[in-house]
C-alpha positions in Angstrom: 0.4 0.3 0.4 1.4 3.2 -1.1 1.3 6.8 1.4 1.5 9.7 0.8 1.9 13.0 3.2 -0.3 15.7 2.2 -1.8 19.0 4.3 -4.1 17.6 6.8 -7.4 18.6 6.1 -10.6 20.1 8.3 -12.0 17.0 7.6 -8.8 14.2 8.0 -8.7 16.4 11.4 -12.3 15.6 12.0 -11.7 11.6 11.4 -8.4 11.9 13.4 -10.6 14.0 16.6 -13.7 11.1 16.1 -11.8 7.6 16.1 -9.5 9.4 18.8 -12.6 9.3 20.3 -13.4 5.9 19.9 -10.4 4.6 21.2 -10.5 7.0 24.1 -14.3 5.3 24.5 -12.9 1.3 24.2 -10.6 2.0 25.7 -12.9 2.4 29.0 -14.8 0.2 28.4 -11.6 -3.0 28.5 -10.4 -0.8 32.2 -14.7 -0.8 33.3 -16.3 -4.1 34.7 -16.7 -5.8 31.3 -17.9 -8.6 32.5 -21.7 -6.9 31.9 -21.7 -5.2 28.9 -23.2 -5.7 27.1 -22.3 -7.2 23.7 -24.1 -7.8 20.0 -21.5 -9.3 17.6 -24.0 -9.6 14.2 -21.9 -13.4 14.1 -22.9 -14.1 17.0 -26.5 -13.4 16.3 -25.6 -15.3 13.2 -25.4 -18.2 14.2 -28.9 -18.2 16.0 -30.2 -17.4 13.5 -30.4 -13.3 14.1 -29.5 -11.1 12.2 -29.1 -7.6 13.7 -32.6 -5.0 13.8 -33.6 -2.2 15.8 -34.9 -0.5 18.8 -32.6 -2.3 21.6 -35.0 -1.6 25.4 -33.4 -3.5 28.1 -35.3 -4.4 31.0 -34.8 -6.0 33.9 -36.1 -9.2 35.6 -36.9 -9.4 39.3 -34.9 -13.0 38.7 -31.8 -11.6 37.1 -32.2 -11.6 33.9 -32.8 -8.7 30.7 -35.3 -9.0 27.6 -34.0 -6.9 25.5 -36.7 -5.7 22.8 -35.8 -6.2 19.2 -37.7 -3.5 16.6 -36.9 -5.4 12.8 -35.8 -8.2 12.8 -33.2 -9.4 10.1 -33.2 -13.2 10.2 -32.4 -16.9 8.6 -29.5 -17.9 7.1 -27.4 -14.8 5.6 -28.9 -11.6 5.8 -32.0 -11.5 2.1 -33.0 -8.0 0.5 -35.3 -8.1 -3.0 -35.7 -5.4 -3.9 -36.4 -3.1 -1.1 -37.7 -5.5 1.1 -35.3 -7.2 3.3 -36.5 -10.9 5.6 -37.5 -9.6 8.5 -39.8 -9.4 11.4 -41.3 -6.7 12.7 -40.5 -7.5 16.4 -37.8 -10.0 18.3 -36.6 -10.1 22.2 -33.0 -11.6 23.6 -32.6 -12.6 26.9 -29.1 -12.1 28.5 -27.5 -12.5 31.9 -24.1 -11.7 33.7 -22.7 -14.6 35.6 -18.9 -15.8 36.8 -18.4 -12.8 34.2 -19.6 -14.4 31.4 -22.1 -12.4 29.2 -25.0 -14.3 27.5 -26.9 -13.6 25.3 -30.1 -15.1 23.6 -31.8 -13.9 20.9 -35.6 -15.2 20.4 -37.8 -14.6 17.3 -41.1 -16.6 17.3 -42.5 -19.4 15.9 -45.5 -20.6 14.8 -47.5 -24.3 14.6 -45.0 -25.8 12.0 -42.6 -23.8 12.6 -42.1 -21.1 10.9 -40.8 -17.3 11.9 -43.1 -14.6 13.0 -42.5 -11.1 14.7 -42.5 -11.8 18.8 -46.0 -9.3 19.5 -48.2 -10.3 17.1 -50.9 -7.0 15.7 -54.0 -7.4 17.5 -56.0 -5.1 14.0 -55.0 -6.7 10.9 -53.2 -4.5 8.2 -50.6 -2.9 10.8 -48.1 -4.5 12.8 -45.5 -4.0 16.2 -42.8 -1.6 17.0 -42.9 -3.2 20.6 -40.6 -0.4 22.4 -40.3 -0.1 26.4 -41.5 -1.8 29.2 -41.5 -2.5 33.0 -42.1 -5.3 36.0 -44.9 -5.1 38.2 -45.5 -8.2 40.5 -44.6 -10.7 38.0 -45.0 -9.5 35.3 -43.3 -8.3 32.0 -45.2 -5.5 30.4 -43.6 -4.7 27.5 -45.3 -1.1 25.2 -46.6 -1.5 21.3 -46.6 0.9 19.3 -49.1 0.2 16.5 -47.7 0.9 12.7 -49.5 0.5 9.3 -48.3 1.8 5.9 -49.3 4.9 4.6 -49.3 6.5 0.5 -45.7 7.4 0.4 -47.4 10.8 -0.4 -48.5 10.8 2.6 -45.1 9.9 4.8 -42.1 10.6 4.1 -41.2 6.7 6.0 -44.0 5.2 4.0 -45.9 4.0 6.7 -47.5 5.8 10.4 -48.1 4.9 13.9 -52.0 4.0 14.5 -52.1 3.5 18.3 -50.5 2.4 21.3 -51.2 -1.1 22.8 -49.2 -3.2 25.9 -48.8 -6.4 26.1 -48.2 -8.3 29.3 -46.1 -11.6 29.5 -47.2 -13.0 33.2 -44.5 -14.3 35.3 -41.9 -14.8 31.8 -40.7 -18.5 31.8 -37.1 -19.9 31.4 -38.2 -20.6 27.8 -40.2 -17.4 25.2 -41.7 -20.0 23.5 -44.2 -20.8 26.1 -44.1 -17.6 27.2 -48.3 -16.4 27.3 -49.1 -12.9 25.8 -52.6 -11.2 26.7 -52.6 -7.8 24.1 -54.5 -4.3 25.7 -55.5 -2.0 24.1 -54.3 1.6 25.6 -54.6 4.1 22.2 -56.7 4.0 19.7 -55.2 5.5 16.1 -55.9 9.3 16.0 -54.3 10.7 19.0 -51.2 11.3 16.9 -49.1 11.1 20.1 -49.1 7.2 21.8 -47.5 6.6 25.5 -44.5 4.7 23.9 -41.2 6.5 23.7 -39.6 5.7 27.6 -41.7 3.1 30.2 -40.7 3.8 33.7 -41.6 2.3 37.0 -41.7 4.2 40.1 -44.0 4.7 43.3 -47.5 2.9 42.8 -47.3 3.9 38.9 -46.0 2.9 35.1 -45.0 6.2 34.0 -45.0 5.9 29.4 -43.8 8.9 27.8 -45.5 10.3 24.3 -44.0 12.3 21.4 -46.4 14.6 20.5 -46.3 14.4 16.3 -46.8 18.1 15.7 -45.6 21.4 16.6 -42.7 21.5 18.2 -42.8 17.2 19.1 -43.4 17.7 22.8 -42.4 14.6 25.0 -45.7 14.1 27.1 -46.2 12.2 30.9 -48.9 9.8 31.1 -49.3 6.9 34.0 -51.2 4.0 34.8 -52.0 3.3 38.7 -50.6 -0.4 39.3 -54.2 -1.5 41.0 -55.3 -0.5 37.5 -53.1 -2.8 35.0 -56.5 -4.9 34.8 -57.8 -2.2 32.6 -55.1 0.1 31.3 -56.9 2.2 29.0 -60.1 2.9 31.7 -56.9 4.0 33.9 -54.8 5.8 31.8 -54.4 9.6 33.1 -52.3 12.4 31.8 -50.0 15.1 33.0 -52.8 18.4 31.7 -50.4 21.4 31.1 -51.5 22.9 34.6 -49.4 20.3 36.2 -52.2 18.0 37.5 -53.6 14.9 36.3 -56.5 13.8 35.2 -58.1 10.9 33.3 -57.5 9.3 29.9 -55.5 10.8 27.2 -55.5 14.1 25.5 -52.3 14.8 24.0 -54.0 18.9 22.7 -54.1 19.3 26.8 -51.2 17.2 28.4 -48.0 19.4 29.3 -44.7 19.8 27.2 -42.5 17.6 29.4 -39.5 18.3 27.0 -40.3 21.0 24.7 -38.0 18.8 21.9 -38.4 14.9 22.9 -37.8 11.5 20.7 -39.7 9.0 19.1 -37.2 6.4 21.4 -35.4 7.7 24.2 -34.7 6.7 28.4 -36.2 8.1 31.4 -34.6 6.0 34.4 -33.4 7.6 37.9 -30.2 8.0 39.6 -30.1 6.9 43.1 -26.2 8.0 43.7 -26.4 11.2 41.1 -30.2 11.6 43.2 -31.5 12.6 40.0 -33.2 11.4 36.5 -31.6 10.8 33.6 -33.1 11.2 29.9 -31.2 9.8 26.8 -31.2 10.3 23.3 -30.8 11.3 19.9 -30.9 15.9 19.1 -34.3 16.0 17.6 -33.3 17.8 14.8 -33.4 15.1 11.8 -30.9 12.9 10.9 -28.7 14.4 13.4 -25.7 12.8 14.5 -25.6 14.0 18.1 -27.1 11.9 21.5 -27.8 14.0 24.6 -28.3 13.0 27.8 -30.4 15.3 29.6 -31.0 15.9 33.6 -34.2 16.1 36.0 -35.2 16.6 38.9 -38.1 14.9 39.0 -39.7 13.0 36.8 -41.4 15.3 34.6 -39.1 18.4 35.1 -38.0 20.6 35.0 -35.5 18.5 32.3 -32.1 20.4 31.5 -31.9 21.8 27.5 -29.2 18.6 27.6 -25.8 18.2 27.0 -23.9 16.8 23.7 -22.2 13.8 24.7 -21.1 11.6 22.1 -20.6 11.6 17.5 -21.5 9.1 16.4 -18.6 8.1 13.9 -20.8 7.0 11.3 -22.8 9.6 10.8 -19.4 11.7 10.7 -18.1 13.0 7.0 -14.1 11.8 7.2 -13.7 8.7 9.5 -13.4 5.4 8.1 -16.0 3.4 6.7 -18.6 7.1 6.2 -21.1 6.2 4.0 -23.9 9.0 3.2 -27.0 6.8 2.8 -26.3 6.1 6.7 -28.5 7.4 9.1 -28.0 6.4 13.1 -30.6 7.1 15.5 -32.6 4.9 18.4 -30.3 6.5 21.3 -30.7 5.1 25.1 -29.8 4.2 28.4 -28.8 1.2 30.5 -28.5 1.5 34.2 -28.5 -2.1 34.9 -25.1 -2.5 33.4 -23.8 0.7 34.7 -21.2 0.9 37.8 -20.5 4.6 38.5 -19.6 5.1 34.0 -22.8 5.9 31.1 -24.0 2.9 29.4 -25.9 3.8 26.6 -26.6 1.6 23.1 -27.2 3.2 19.1 -28.3 1.5 16.2 -28.2 2.1 12.6 -29.3 2.0 9.4 -29.7 2.7 5.4 -32.2 5.0 2.8 -30.3 2.2 0.5 -32.1 -0.3 1.8 -30.7 -3.1 -0.6 -26.7 -2.5 1.6 -28.1 -4.0 4.2 -27.7 -7.0 2.3 -24.0 -6.1 1.8 -23.0 -4.0 4.4 -22.9 -6.2 7.7 -21.2 -3.1 10.2 -24.8 -1.6 10.4 -28.5 -2.9 12.2 -27.5 -3.9 15.2 -26.9 -2.6 18.5 -24.0 0.0 19.1 -22.9 0.0 22.3 -21.1 2.8 24.3 -19.2 2.4 28.4 -18.3 5.4 29.0 -17.7 8.2 32.6 -20.5 9.6 33.6 -20.7 12.6 32.5 -20.5 15.5 35.0 -24.3 17.4 35.7 -24.3 21.3 33.8 -27.8 21.9 33.8 -28.9 24.9 36.0 -30.6 23.1 38.8 -27.2 21.0 39.7 -25.7 23.6 40.5 -27.7 26.2 42.3 -25.2 28.6 43.1 -23.7 29.2 40.2 
């Protein structure tokens, strides 16, 4: 290979910067307690017929297992794309454990009675599908939010699909074999609300809080909750936070409080008792952003800081090795159950050129970042400044 010395351009300097940042994060991961750092190497998934997915929410179970929720999931012996249609199921899960320093992950693609792959969560309505997202545990049951999706004319929706409601799935006492799990789906918010509780879920005291992105204006984040005592009929017991700061039965997005003025379709909101703060990890709200933000708040419903950029995804930085103009990244979220005084989060990269999914094996599976916990720079954290 020949080498030519040239004057460094801004692009090359940027590439060097992000390369160094990436190596620094990897060095930190090596020095941290890496036994419980999640890993999703594609070659490992291939042995189980799992070839990549997005979303990647994690939900800790009381018995020490973690349930991973994945979106559109490629499967088979190799990635296959026919035209612009990848061979996939609409959702799948994974079960991870970390025992005696060994990270173990089992992918689960549900099979029908004839052994054919199907989505783990079956849609309740015809001509729709679910993007399974965040969830929570109540008692012995696992609950998962299900965002209803449907095809839409390309002229009406930039990506060719549209939302059509939110449901909740209950898995009663999830046992060792997910293929045997009994799933019951409950309707929650019907089509037409244009804000569907699913973006993040968290348990606080005796309620399950579900956050919803309003699909208009500045796309603010709204807050809803369901008391544990009302989970037998979630829709009947759903409450939302009004603009006046009071909780009201039902869900009226037009009169709901904007918990964040600009939200995200996917993010994590988690409490950190050692910091006495709530942390939100998410992509910056601008379209096709390469920035992952950390926002903080003293309470679950705010006020939330504007956020600081804690990471710039290298896959979207021109000049970095392997850069592709068609690649975009999203689905930033935190996984605090794997942290030790640091911050662990994931994101996923995809491509606007769908056929590239079959050839570019560096994208479309969760990327993991472990880094030192950033300092809280919100004004509320420094009242004397």
